[in-house]
ROKE-183138 format. One line per field, with one value per residue (C-alpha): residue number from 1; x, y, z. Coordinates in steps of 0.05 Angstrom, whole numbers. Layout:
BEGIN
num = (NUM	...)
u = (X	...)
v = (Y	...)
w = (Z	...)
// end
This chain:
BEGIN
num = (1	2	3	4	5	6	7	8	9	10	11	12	13	14	15	16	17	18	19	20	21	22	23	24	25	26	27	28	29	30	31	32	33	34	35	36	37	38	39	40	41	42	43	44	45	46	47	48	49	50	51	52	53	54	55	56	57	58	59	60	61	62	63	64	65	66	67	68	69	70	71	72	73	74	75	76	77	78	79	80	81	82	83	84	85	86	87	88	89	90	91	92	93	94	95	96	97	98	99	100	101	102	103	104	105	106	107	108	109	110	111	112	113	114	115	116	117	118	119	120	121	122	123	124	125	126	127	128	129	130	131	132	133	134	135	136	137	138	139	140	141	142	143	144	145	146	147	148	149	150	151	152	153	154	155	156	157	158	159	160	161	162	163	164	165	166	167	168	169	170	171	172	173	174	175	176	177	178	179	180	181	182	183	184	185	186	187	188	189	190	191	192	193	194	195	196	197	198	199	200	201	202	203	204	205	206	207	208	209	210	211	212	213	214	215	216	217	218	219	220	221	222	223	224	225	226	227	228	229	230	231	232	233	234	235	236	237	238	239	240	241	242	243	244	245	246	247	248	249	250	251	252	253	254	255	256	257	258	259	260	261	262	263	264	265	266	267	268	269	270	271	272	273	274	275	276	277	278	279	280	281	282	283	284	285	286	287	288	289	290	291	292	293	294	295	296	297	298	299	300	301	302	303	304	305	306	307	308	309	310	311	312	313	314	315	316	317	318	319	320	321	322	323	324	325	326	327	328	329	330	331	332	333	334	335	336	337	338	339	340	341	342	343	344	345	346	347	348	349	350	351	352	353	354	355	356	357	358	359	360	361	362	363	364	365	366	367	368	369	370	371	372	373	374	375	376	377	378	379	380	381	382	383	384	385	386	387	388	389	390	391	392)
u = (-706	-634	-649	-709	-666	-613	-666	-694	-624	-611	-675	-649	-586	-626	-689	-687	-691	-751	-794	-820	-842	-875	-914	-934	-961	-996	-1032	-1059	-1082	-1112	-1155	-1181	-1196	-1230	-1274	-1294	-1309	-1352	-1390	-1401	-1424	-1470	-1500	-1513	-1544	-1592	-1611	-1622	-1668	-1707	-1713	-1736	-1793	-1816	-1784	-1740	-1795	-1861	-1914	-1987	-2037	-2104	-2110	-2138	-2214	-2218	-2232	-2175	-2146	-2179	-2163	-2189	-2134	-2083	-2101	-2101	-2031	-2007	-2033	-1990	-1935	-1882	-1896	-1857	-1891	-1941	-1964	-2011	-1983	-2028	-2006	-2032	-2008	-2023	-2003	-1969	-1970	-1923	-1893	-1926	-1897	-1935	-1905	-1922	-1917	-1927	-1971	-1955	-2007	-1972	-1984	-1942	-1910	-1887	-1822	-1800	-1814	-1797	-1739	-1763	-1713	-1746	-1696	-1746	-1815	-1850	-1879	-1951	-1987	-2046	-2086	-2072	-2098	-2160	-2179	-2158	-2116	-2091	-2018	-1959	-1885	-1840	-1767	-1710	-1694	-1765	-1759	-1692	-1715	-1780	-1764	-1688	-1682	-1695	-1738	-1807	-1848	-1913	-1916	-1979	-1980	-2035	-2047	-2099	-2137	-2193	-2190	-2200	-2144	-2135	-2086	-2039	-1994	-1922	-1909	-1842	-1784	-1749	-1679	-1690	-1625	-1591	-1651	-1629	-1700	-1719	-1658	-1678	-1751	-1740	-1749	-1820	-1839	-1795	-1830	-1852	-1904	-1927	-1998	-2043	-2070	-2141	-2138	-2149	-2219	-2260	-2326	-2371	-2312	-2271	-2203	-2175	-2103	-2071	-2014	-1992	-1917	-1894	-1830	-1820	-1783	-1709	-1719	-1770	-1751	-1789	-1822	-1852	-1876	-1909	-1946	-1969	-1996	-2034	-2066	-2084	-2117	-2156	-2181	-2199	-2267	-2243	-2239	-2204	-2141	-2153	-2087	-2016	-1958	-1893	-1823	-1795	-1729	-1714	-1712	-1660	-1619	-1621	-1598	-1543	-1518	-1518	-1477	-1429	-1419	-1408	-1359	-1319	-1315	-1293	-1244	-1216	-1206	-1172	-1128	-1097	-1054	-1024	-995	-960	-934	-909	-868	-838	-819	-785	-747	-722	-702	-662	-628	-613	-582	-534	-518	-504	-463	-402	-444	-475	-406	-382	-443	-432	-358	-373	-423	-490	-528	-571	-635	-608	-597	-662	-703	-670	-689	-759	-769	-747	-796	-854	-838	-836	-905	-934	-907	-940	-1004	-1006	-995	-1048	-1099	-1087	-1093	-1155	-1191	-1172	-1199	-1263	-1271	-1263	-1314	-1364	-1355	-1367	-1430	-1451	-1454	-1429	-1361	-1366	-1310	-1303	-1254	-1256	-1235	-1177	-1155	-1158	-1119	-1064	-1058	-1057	-1005	-960	-968	-949	-887	-869	-884	-848	-790	-774	-734	-691	-680	-659	-612	-579	-575	-543	-486	-417	-382	-315	-348	-390	-329	-296	-353	-341)
v = (1755	1770	1843	1836	1800	1855	1909	1874	1865	1939	1954	1915	1959	2024	2005	2068	2112	2074	2079	2149	2139	2072	2103	2164	2119	2075	2135	2156	2086	2076	2139	2114	2045	2074	2122	2068	2019	2070	2083	2009	1995	2055	2036	1965	1988	2036	1986	1932	1977	1995	1922	1909	1959	1924	1975	1927	1899	1922	1964	1957	2011	2037	2101	2164	2165	2089	2047	2016	1947	1887	1814	1798	1839	1809	1738	1758	1785	1724	1678	1712	1665	1720	1733	1698	1733	1789	1822	1880	1945	1966	2001	2044	2081	2054	2054	1994	1977	1927	1920	1984	2023	2057	2081	2096	2042	2031	1971	1935	1889	1824	1755	1694	1729	1791	1760	1745	1815	1859	1818	1803	1752	1716	1700	1670	1639	1641	1689	1706	1650	1645	1616	1677	1722	1680	1674	1746	1717	1768	1752	1797	1802	1851	1869	1847	1918	1927	1860	1879	1948	1924	1853	1852	1795	1781	1718	1741	1691	1678	1745	1787	1861	1912	1944	1996	1974	2021	2055	1988	1960	1886	1833	1807	1746	1753	1694	1717	1764	1793	1821	1896	1918	1943	1975	2041	2065	2048	2085	2148	2148	2119	2188	2192	2118	2077	2011	1970	1915	1866	1838	1799	1849	1823	1856	1923	1948	1914	1929	1868	1821	1854	1883	1944	1962	2024	1983	1913	1898	1846	1806	1778	1715	1722	1695	1749	1820	1877	1907	1840	1829	1898	1884	1815	1841	1898	1849	1801	1855	1882	1812	1793	1827	1888	1958	1959	2002	2024	2004	2032	1983	2015	1986	2005	1970	2027	2074	2030	2030	2106	2109	2058	2102	2164	2126	2102	2173	2203	2147	2157	2232	2226	2171	2217	2272	2223	2200	2270	2249	2196	2252	2280	2210	2203	2266	2236	2173	2215	2254	2190	2161	2224	2220	2147	2165	2213	2163	2106	2142	2098	2035	2060	2077	2006	1975	2019	2002	1927	1935	1958	1996	2059	2016	1969	2026	2058	1995	1980	2048	2045	1976	2003	2060	2014	1964	2021	2045	1975	1960	2024	2004	1935	1966	2019	1967	1925	1985	2012	1945	1936	2005	1990	1923	1956	2009	1957	1916	1978	1995	1922	1925	1873	1891	1909	1935	1955	1905	1942	2007	1971	1942	2010	2040	1987	2001	2077	2070	2028	2080	2135	2094	2093	2166	2193	2145	2166	2228	2195	2135	2180	2217	2152	2124	2187	2189	2188	2125	2161	2217	2166	2124	2184	2187	2151)
w = (-2440	-2421	-2427	-2380	-2328	-2335	-2324	-2262	-2234	-2244	-2206	-2147	-2145	-2150	-2112	-2068	-2130	-2157	-2095	-2109	-2182	-2166	-2108	-2150	-2205	-2153	-2123	-2191	-2208	-2139	-2148	-2216	-2188	-2127	-2166	-2217	-2160	-2123	-2187	-2200	-2128	-2129	-2196	-2175	-2109	-2144	-2198	-2146	-2107	-2170	-2187	-2116	-2126	-2189	-2235	-2272	-2317	-2347	-2312	-2334	-2317	-2343	-2383	-2352	-2346	-2346	-2284	-2246	-2260	-2228	-2215	-2285	-2317	-2268	-2289	-2363	-2356	-2319	-2374	-2427	-2451	-2446	-2371	-2317	-2259	-2246	-2182	-2166	-2139	-2081	-2018	-1962	-1900	-1832	-1759	-1729	-1654	-1622	-1553	-1528	-1586	-1642	-1708	-1780	-1831	-1905	-1922	-1987	-2017	-2035	-2062	-2080	-2140	-2103	-2079	-2150	-2175	-2116	-2087	-2016	-1989	-1930	-1876	-1827	-1839	-1906	-1956	-1971	-2009	-2056	-1998	-1955	-2010	-2025	-1951	-1933	-1877	-1826	-1836	-1853	-1868	-1831	-1843	-1798	-1775	-1747	-1711	-1679	-1657	-1625	-1601	-1596	-1645	-1719	-1715	-1691	-1732	-1695	-1661	-1667	-1683	-1689	-1757	-1774	-1836	-1858	-1790	-1755	-1712	-1724	-1702	-1755	-1746	-1770	-1817	-1845	-1834	-1895	-1901	-1902	-1871	-1935	-1969	-2000	-2009	-1938	-1910	-1950	-1927	-1857	-1825	-1852	-1859	-1812	-1824	-1885	-1875	-1929	-1925	-1973	-2024	-2012	-1943	-1977	-1991	-2047	-2081	-2092	-2081	-2136	-2119	-2155	-2170	-2198	-2230	-2244	-2243	-2293	-2302	-2372	-2389	-2405	-2475	-2493	-2512	-2479	-2542	-2560	-2489	-2488	-2552	-2530	-2463	-2498	-2546	-2490	-2449	-2509	-2527	-2456	-2461	-2423	-2451	-2519	-2521	-2450	-2420	-2416	-2418	-2399	-2405	-2337	-2355	-2403	-2342	-2308	-2373	-2373	-2301	-2317	-2374	-2330	-2277	-2330	-2358	-2289	-2270	-2335	-2324	-2251	-2270	-2324	-2273	-2226	-2283	-2289	-2230	-2276	-2318	-2257	-2239	-2311	-2302	-2239	-2278	-2331	-2278	-2245	-2312	-2330	-2263	-2277	-2344	-2311	-2257	-2306	-2360	-2347	-2352	-2418	-2445	-2431	-2465	-2527	-2528	-2531	-2587	-2559	-2613	-2607	-2609	-2555	-2505	-2526	-2516	-2449	-2419	-2449	-2419	-2351	-2356	-2374	-2319	-2267	-2288	-2290	-2220	-2196	-2233	-2200	-2131	-2144	-2167	-2104	-2057	-2095	-2092	-2019	-2001	-2041	-2005	-1936	-1955	-1979	-1916	-1873	-1912	-1918	-1994	-2044	-2075	-2149	-2192	-2265	-2294	-2361	-2328	-2293	-2360	-2393	-2335	-2343	-2417	-2407	-2352	-2398	-2454	-2405	-2388	-2461	-2474	-2413	-2423	-2494	-2476	-2423	-2469	-2526	-2480	-2459	-2530	-2558	-2507	-2538	-2512	-2502	-2461	-2424	-2405	-2373	-2322	-2256)
// end
């Protein structure tokens, strides 16, 4: 502890000499933190969007050459004990007219389970209910960006808009406004499909009162693993009186895991490239420590004359080197997280950072302090006390 206080007191006397190595280490650490944070934020944004499209669970579809899924299959899937929610995937393109403006839109068929699976946070009004589906109510949900662009405000619950369903223009009442400002998918396709509208799936065409879907999106309970859920759903569909072995049950979560792995690999590679700057900063630490040895020869001579051993001098200089790198690491982490926070605020994204990467960076930085401090420490410890005392 006395040695630590001695080292810190020495830093106070030589603080101008320590500024450059601390800043150089901070820059290297900042780059690593920034790259890892960008990777974490990007990964979470993409995975959130995939989950919002129903791609974070199981997707049920019929095999080729077999008729599409119906409400019978939908209810069979919902009755499975492993299923927490299930909703049909049905959509169509349309034209929406509001406030003397006409534009393209994508109609999503929805029901009361859609919000749980596709993540449609309602900021005003309510979602689509079972009653809306059963009665084929002409109601819809729009996103907040559409409301602001066409009405100058977000809350437009109660407004009526024209939608073309099966080439017939009909009035639909807005019953809810969802938060669509930060949708990554919407921002990508906005040039081609500027507006998303959610309507009861029963609005779409039916034959003899039966509705057909190409897919059913399923969320499984947290206590159930995906392979078991897949098997249970397949058995339930086969035993329901429908076509035996006529369905495909895909684990869409495996795709998100693959994307997550790709993001992790890319982030690690880019962080490794950014970490090369830490080698350069380590060289600067060694240079400053060598300069410090030459500057403190008289001090070292006195310490040796009063009984300081080789290991005492060696440990003191190694401790100085490690403290310098750790100070730079702390500063770099703070600046990197601050820059990440500012970027996330500007893009309206939640801040996410890789705590594991920051921990690894701290350990590697401390090791660099040890490695690049060995030579200066040995140079100081090997000084002859008589020669060292002659230095002024």
